[in-house]
C-alpha positions in Angstrom: 0.0 0.0 0.0 2.7 2.4 0.9 4.5 1.7 -2.4 1.3 2.6 -4.2 1.0 5.9 -2.3 4.5 6.9 -3.0 4.3 6.1 -6.7 1.1 8.0 -6.9 2.8 11.2 -5.8 5.2 11.0 -8.7 2.5 10.3 -11.2 0.2 13.1 -10.0 2.9 15.6 -10.5 2.9 14.8 -14.2 -0.8 14.7 -14.8 -1.1 18.4 -15.6 1.4 17.9 -18.4 -0.5 15.0 -20.0 -3.6 16.9 -21.0 -5.6 15.8 -17.9 -8.4 18.1 -16.8 -8.0 20.2 -13.7 -10.8 18.4 -11.8 -9.1 15.0 -12.5 -5.8 16.4 -11.1 -7.7 17.6 -7.9 -9.4 14.2 -7.7 -6.1 12.4 -7.9 -4.7 14.5 -5.0 -7.8 13.9 -3.0 -7.5 10.1 -3.7 -3.9 9.9 -2.5 -4.7 11.9 0.6 -7.6 9.6 1.6 -5.7 6.5 0.7 -3.0 7.5 3.2 -5.6 8.1 5.8 -6.7 4.5 5.3 -3.6 3.1 7.1 -4.2 4.6 10.6 -8.0 4.1 10.3 -7.7 0.4 9.4 -5.1 -0.1 12.2 -7.5 1.6 14.7 -10.4 -0.5 13.6 -8.3 -3.7 13.9 -7.3 -2.8 17.5 -10.9 -1.9 18.4 -12.3 -5.1 17.0 -9.7 -7.1 18.8 -10.5 -5.4 22.1 -14.3 -6.1 21.8 -13.7 -9.7 20.9 -11.5 -10.4 23.9 -12.9 -8.0 26.5 -16.7 -8.0 25.7 -17.6 -11.1 23.8 -21.2 -10.7 24.8 -21.3 -7.6 22.5 -20.0 -9.3 19.5 -23.4 -10.0 18.0 -24.3 -6.4 17.0 -20.7 -5.8 15.9 -20.7 -8.9 13.7 -24.0 -7.7 12.1 -22.3 -4.4 11.3 -19.3 -6.2 9.8 -21.5 -8.4 7.6 -23.4 -5.4 6.3 -20.0 -3.6 5.6 -18.7 -6.7 3.8 -21.7 -6.8 1.5 -21.5 -3.1 0.8 -17.7 -3.4 0.1 -18.3 -5.9 -2.6 -20.8 -3.6 -4.3 -18.4 -0.7 -4.5 -16.4 -2.6 -7.2 -19.1 -1.6 -9.7 -20.4 1.7 -8.3 -20.0 4.1 -5.4 -23.7 5.0 -5.1 -24.3 7.5 -2.2 -27.7 6.0 -1.3 -26.1 2.6 -0.5 -23.5 4.3 1.6 -26.2 6.3 3.4 -28.1 3.1 4.1 -25.1 1.4 5.6 -24.2 4.5 7.8 -27.8 4.5 9.0 -27.5 0.9 10.1 -24.2 1.6 11.9 -25.9 4.5 13.8 -28.7 2.3 14.8 -26.3 -0.2 16.4 -24.5 2.5 18.4 -25.1 2.5 22.1 -27.1 5.4 23.5 -25.1 8.3 25.0 -26.1 7.1 28.5 -24.7 3.7 27.9 -21.2 5.2 27.1 -20.6 5.5 30.8 -20.0 1.8 30.8 -16.5 0.9 29.5 -17.7 -2.2 27.7 -20.3 -0.2 25.8 -17.7 2.4 25.0 -15.5 -0.3 23.4 -18.4 -1.3 21.2 -19.1 2.3 20.3 -15.5 3.0 19.5 -15.4 -0.1 17.2 -18.5 1.1 15.4 -17.1 4.6 15.1 -13.8 3.3 13.6 -15.8 1.1 11.2 -17.8 4.2 10.2 -14.6 6.1 9.5 -13.3 3.3 7.3 -16.6 3.1 5.4 -16.5 6.9 4.8 -13.0 6.8 3.6 -13.6 3.8 1.3 -16.6 5.5 -0.2 -14.6 8.5 -1.0 -11.8 6.4 -2.5 -14.2 4.4 -4.7 -16.1 7.5 -5.8 -12.8 9.2 -6.8 -11.7 6.1 -8.6 -14.9 5.9 -10.6 -14.6 9.7 -11.4 -11.1 9.3 -12.6 -11.9 6.2 -14.7 -14.8 7.9 -16.4 -12.9 11.3 -16.7 -15.7 13.0 -14.8 -15.0 16.7 -14.7 -17.9 17.6 -12.4 -17.3 18.8 -8.9 -16.6 15.9 -6.5 -18.2 15.9 -3.0 -16.6 14.1 -0.1 -18.4 12.1 2.6 -15.4 11.9 4.9 -15.0 15.4 6.3 -12.6 15.6 9.1 -11.0 18.7 10.5 -7.5 17.1 10.3 -7.7 16.8 6.5 -5.3 19.2 4.8 -3.0 19.5 1.8 -0.2 16.9 2.0 3.2 18.4 1.9 6.4 16.3 1.7 8.4 15.9 4.9 12.1 16.7 4.5 14.8 15.7 7.0 16.7 19.0 6.7 19.5 17.9 9.0 20.3 14.8 7.0 19.8 16.7 3.7 22.4 19.4 4.8 24.9 16.7 5.8 24.5 15.0 2.4 25.1 18.4 0.7 28.2 19.1 2.8 29.6 15.6 2.3 29.1 15.9 -1.5 30.8 19.3 -1.6 33.7 18.0 0.5 34.1 15.1 -1.9 34.4 17.4 -4.9 37.0 19.6 -3.1 39.1 16.6 -2.0 39.0 15.1 -5.4 40.0 18.4 -7.0 42.9 18.8 -4.6 44.1 15.2 -5.4 43.8 16.0 -9.2 45.9 19.1 -8.8 48.6 17.5 -6.6 48.9 14.4 -8.9 49.2 16.6 -12.0 47.1 14.2 -14.0 45.9 15.8 -17.2 42.8 13.7 -17.5 42.0 13.8 -13.8 39.2 16.3 -14.4 37.1 13.5 -15.7 37.5 11.6 -12.4 36.4 14.7 -10.5 33.4 15.1 -12.7 32.2 11.5 -12.2 32.9 11.7 -8.5 30.7 14.8 -8.3 28.0 13.3 -10.4 27.8 10.1 -8.4 27.9 11.8 -5.0 25.2 14.2 -6.1 23.0 11.8 -8.0 22.7 9.4 -5.0 22.9 11.9 -2.2 19.2 11.7 -1.4 19.5 7.9 -0.7 19.8 6.6 2.9 22.7 4.3 1.9 24.2 5.6 -1.4 27.4 3.5 -1.3 25.9 0.3 -2.9 24.5 2.3 -5.8 27.8 4.2 -6.3 29.5 0.8 -6.4 27.1 -0.4 -9.1 27.9 2.7 -11.0 31.6 2.0 -10.7 31.2 -1.7 -11.6 29.2 -1.1 -14.7 31.4 1.8 -15.8 34.4 -0.6 -15.5 32.6 -3.2 -17.5 31.9 -0.5 -20.2 35.7 0.3 -20.3 36.6 -3.4 -20.7 33.9 -3.9 -23.4 34.9 -0.8 -25.4 38.6 -1.8 -25.2 37.7 -5.2 -26.7 35.9 -3.5 -29.5 38.6 -0.9 -30.2 41.6 -3.3 -30.1 40.2 -6.7 -31.1 37.0 -6.3 -33.1 37.2 -3.0 -35.0 40.7 -3.6 -36.6 39.3 -6.6 -38.4 36.3 -4.8 -39.9 36.5 -3.1 -43.3 32.9 -2.3 -44.3 29.7 -0.8 -42.8 27.5 -4.0 -42.8 30.1 -5.8 -40.7 30.3 -2.9 -38.4 26.5 -2.9 -37.9 26.6 -6.7 -37.3 29.4 -6.4 -34.8 27.5 -3.9 -32.7 24.0 -5.3 -33.1 24.5 -8.6 -31.3 25.7 -7.4 -27.8 23.9 -4.0 -28.0 20.5 -5.4 -28.8 20.8 -8.2 -26.2 21.8 -5.7 -23.5 19.1 -3.2 -24.6 16.4 -5.8 -24.1 17.3 -6.0 -20.4 16.8 -2.3 -19.8 13.0 -2.7 -19.5 13.5 -4.8 -16.4 13.9 -2.6 -13.3 16.5 -4.8 -11.7 18.8 -4.5 -14.8 17.9 -1.0 -15.8 20.8 0.9 -14.2 23.5 -1.5 -15.1 22.5 -2.1 -18.7 21.9 1.6 -19.3 25.3 2.6 -18.0 26.9 -0.2 -20.1 25.3 1.0 -23.3 25.9 4.7 -22.9 29.4 4.4 -21.6 30.5 1.8 -24.1 29.3 3.9 -27.0 31.0 7.0 -25.5 34.3 5.3 -24.8 34.5 3.7 -28.3 33.7 7.1 -30.0 33.9 5.8 -33.5 35.7 8.1 -36.0 35.9 8.2 -39.8 39.3 6.6 -39.7 40.7 4.1 -37.3 43.4 5.9 -35.2 43.5 4.5 -31.6 46.4 4.4 -29.2 46.2 2.1 -26.2 48.0 4.4 -23.7 45.8 7.3 -24.7 42.7 5.2 -24.4 43.6 4.0 -20.9 44.6 7.5 -19.8 41.3 9.0 -21.0 38.8 6.3 -20.0 40.2 5.0 -16.7 39.6 8.4 -15.1 35.9 7.6 -14.9 36.2 4.3 -12.9 38.9 5.9 -10.7 36.6 8.9 -9.9 33.7 6.5 -9.1 36.0 4.3 -6.9 37.0 7.5 -5.0 33.3 8.4 -4.5 32.5 4.9 -3.3 35.3 4.9 -0.7 34.5 8.5 0.3 30.9 7.6 0.9 31.8 4.6 3.0 34.0 6.8 5.2 31.7 9.9 5.7 28.3 8.1 5.5 28.8 4.8 7.3 25.2 4.9 8.5 22.3 3.7 6.3 18.6 3.0 6.3 18.4 2.2 10.0 19.9 5.6 11.0 17.3 7.4 8.8 14.5 5.2 10.4 15.7 6.2 13.9 15.7 9.8 13.0 12.1 9.6 11.7 11.1 7.9 14.9 12.6 10.6 17.0 10.9 13.3 14.8 7.6 11.6 15.7 8.3 11.6 19.4 9.3 15.2 19.3 6.0 16.1 17.6 4.0 14.2 20.2 5.9 15.8 23.0 5.2 19.3 21.5 1.5 18.7 21.7 1.5 19.8 25.4 2.5 23.3 24.2 -0.1 25.8 23.1 -0.8 25.8 19.3 -3.6 26.8 16.9 -6.0 24.5 15.2 -4.3 25.3 11.9 -0.9 24.3 13.3 -2.3 21.0 14.5 -3.8 20.3 11.1 -0.4 20.9 9.5 1.2 18.5 12.1 -1.3 15.8 11.2 -0.7 15.9 7.5 3.1 16.2 8.1 3.1 13.1 10.2 1.1 11.2 7.6 3.6 12.0 4.9 6.4 11.1 7.2 4.8 7.8 7.8 4.9 7.1 4.1 8.7 7.5 4.3 9.1 5.7 7.6 7.3 2.4 6.9 9.4 1.3 3.9 12.6 2.0 5.9 11.2 -0.1 8.8 10.4 -2.9 6.4 13.9 -2.8 4.9 15.5 -3.0 8.4 13.1 -5.8 9.5 11.6 -3.7 12.3 8.0 -3.7 13.4 6.1 -1.1 11.3 3.0 -1.5 13.6 4.7 0.6 16.3 5.1 3.6 13.9 1.4 3.3 13.0 0.5 3.3 16.7 2.5 6.4 17.4 0.7 8.1 14.5 -2.6 7.1 16.0 -1.5 8.5 19.4 -0.9 11.8 17.6 -4.2 11.8 15.8 -6.2 11.0 18.9 -4.4 13.6 20.9 -5.1 16.2 18.2 -8.8 15.3 18.5 -8.6 15.8 22.3 -7.0 19.2 21.8 -9.6 20.2 19.2 -12.6 19.6 21.5 -10.9 20.5 24.8 -12.0 24.2 24.9 -15.7 23.1 24.9 -15.4 21.4 28.3 -15.9 22.5 31.9 -12.7 23.7 33.5 -12.6 20.6 35.8 -12.8 18.2 32.8 -10.3 20.4 30.9 -7.8 19.9 33.7 -8.2 16.1 33.7 -7.8 15.9 29.9 -4.9 18.3 30.0 -3.3 16.0 32.5 -3.7 13.1 30.0 -2.0 15.2 27.2 0.8 16.4 29.5 1.5 12.8 30.7 1.6 11.4 27.2 3.9 14.3 26.1 6.1 13.7 29.1 6.4 10.0 28.2 7.5 10.7 24.7 9.9 13.4 25.9 11.4 10.8 28.2 11.8 8.5 25.1 13.6 11.4 23.4 15.9 12.0 26.3 16.7 8.3 26.6 17.1 8.0 22.8 15.1 4.7 22.9 11.5 3.6 23.2 10.6 3.1 26.9 7.8 1.0 28.3 4.5 2.9 28.5 3.8 3.9 32.1 0.8 2.1 33.4 -0.2 5.2 35.3 -1.4 6.7 32.0 -4.2 4.1 32.1 -5.5 5.5 35.4 -5.1 9.1 34.2 -7.2 8.3 31.1 -9.8 6.5 33.2 -10.2 9.5 35.5 -10.7 11.8 32.4 -13.2 9.3 31.0 -15.2 9.1 34.2 -15.4 12.9 34.4 -17.4 13.0 31.2 -20.6 11.3 32.4 -24.0 11.4 30.8 -25.4 12.9 33.9 -23.1 15.9 33.6 -22.9 16.4 29.8 -26.0 14.7 28.4 -25.9 13.8 24.7 -23.5 16.6 23.8 -21.6 15.4 20.6 -18.4 16.8 22.2 -18.6 14.1 24.8 -18.9 11.4 22.3 -16.0 12.6 20.2 -13.8 12.9 23.3 -14.7 9.5 24.6 -13.8 7.9 21.2 -10.5 9.8 21.1 -9.7 8.6 24.7 -10.6 5.0 23.8 -8.5 5.2 20.6 -5.6 6.8 22.5 -5.8 4.1 25.2 -5.7 1.3 22.6 -2.8 2.9 20.7 -0.6 3.6 23.7 -1.3 0.4 25.7 -2.2 -2.4 23.2 -3.6 -5.3 25.1 -3.8 -3.5 28.4 -7.5 -2.9 27.9 -7.9 -6.7 27.9 -5.1 -7.9 30.1 -4.6 -5.5 32.9 -7.7 -3.3 33.0 -8.9 -4.8 36.2 -5.5 -5.1 38.0 -5.8 -1.8 39.7 -8.6 -0.5 41.9 -10.5 2.2 40.2 -10.7 5.5 42.1 -13.5 8.0 41.8 -12.9 11.2 39.9 -11.1 14.1 41.6 -13.4 16.1 43.8 -15.9 13.3 44.6 -13.8 11.8 47.4 -12.9 15.1 48.9 -9.5 15.4 47.1 -8.6 18.9 46.0 -9.6 19.9 42.5 
């Protein structure tokens, strides 16, 4: 899925140059944004279903009914994304939702949270399918979304500026050192070595581990030098007419060219073809000197070998280092949520973290790390942003309890930052969240939609921070009444 998201970004950037209508370009951007939202929503739904199944099996019947209805609706979206069918499904999900008064019970809240996450997924999938059908039919009419969340915003690429600056400086330093060596050695053709060293260091600078690619560049350039020398000093001296010249080049060049369409052979075969043709540099008359050829064409492989060694020395870290940096960026953002910020800044943070997740998950997969943890930390952020969005609508006492939850979560991730490693989640957070949940009773707030949104956000935060604790250890501590009821100071 992530591979599809990242490739979509490259294709969308070219649509406006391919004669595609402006509405289709907008629809493509909307589709990618909602597809990215599918990842945390599906992960949240999975956790919510797992919690209901293990913790409240007696409530599985209505949930299973909702899942069956969603399954039937899902099959129908292959053909069309009719709004009336989506509305009918959403109405059934609303009918299965517990009443606002029942949400005081934690078991009913688990069921409500699962149905809410299922509804989020249904809305997102309806948008994805309707956008897909609009793009397929080249529909230029205005598109209307059914998933309308305050966190939705324009996706902007996340850039690790520190790593980018280091890559730039290491590339500049490589060019300077190569130039100094060229001057000191007094090698007339050393400029070609500097050029290829600069090209390779710059071309692969954006990669987490550029050394293997530079080595491939060096290897295939060396192969091209060997192949061109065979042609110049073995094959061409024995050819006297044009048809034989064509035949001599056709056999290897056509065979190599057929491999360029395969991604795994693309770089090597392309370099071999281009460099071999360049190194041979056929002239009207045969006039080739072996020493001149070696002096001119060995500069390229030597420059690439220098770039390879230089990269191994100055950039010994690889994908794992980049993945750790992205993890710490996420922790820093979560820790910063305890600081005052506007709703617009929170929206920007949400879309920034979604884009960063698209860069983070492939790196975690390459290094054989658990990508589920990165998804959970994104869900922590999204649920905390929901808490902050609705926080101003509460009574001061409830605000203080929710603010304590946000501060404790921020302090936990700040501790992870300080320790430079992921620490166990404090079990005290569970009690803090329970106190905040019990402060938002039906008797106090009634059927206020704010209460329902906050309860779902708290339930989602709890499942994201403490997976399994809802099932395993929820009853291991004695629940205390909310602050103020037992005489404790507010």
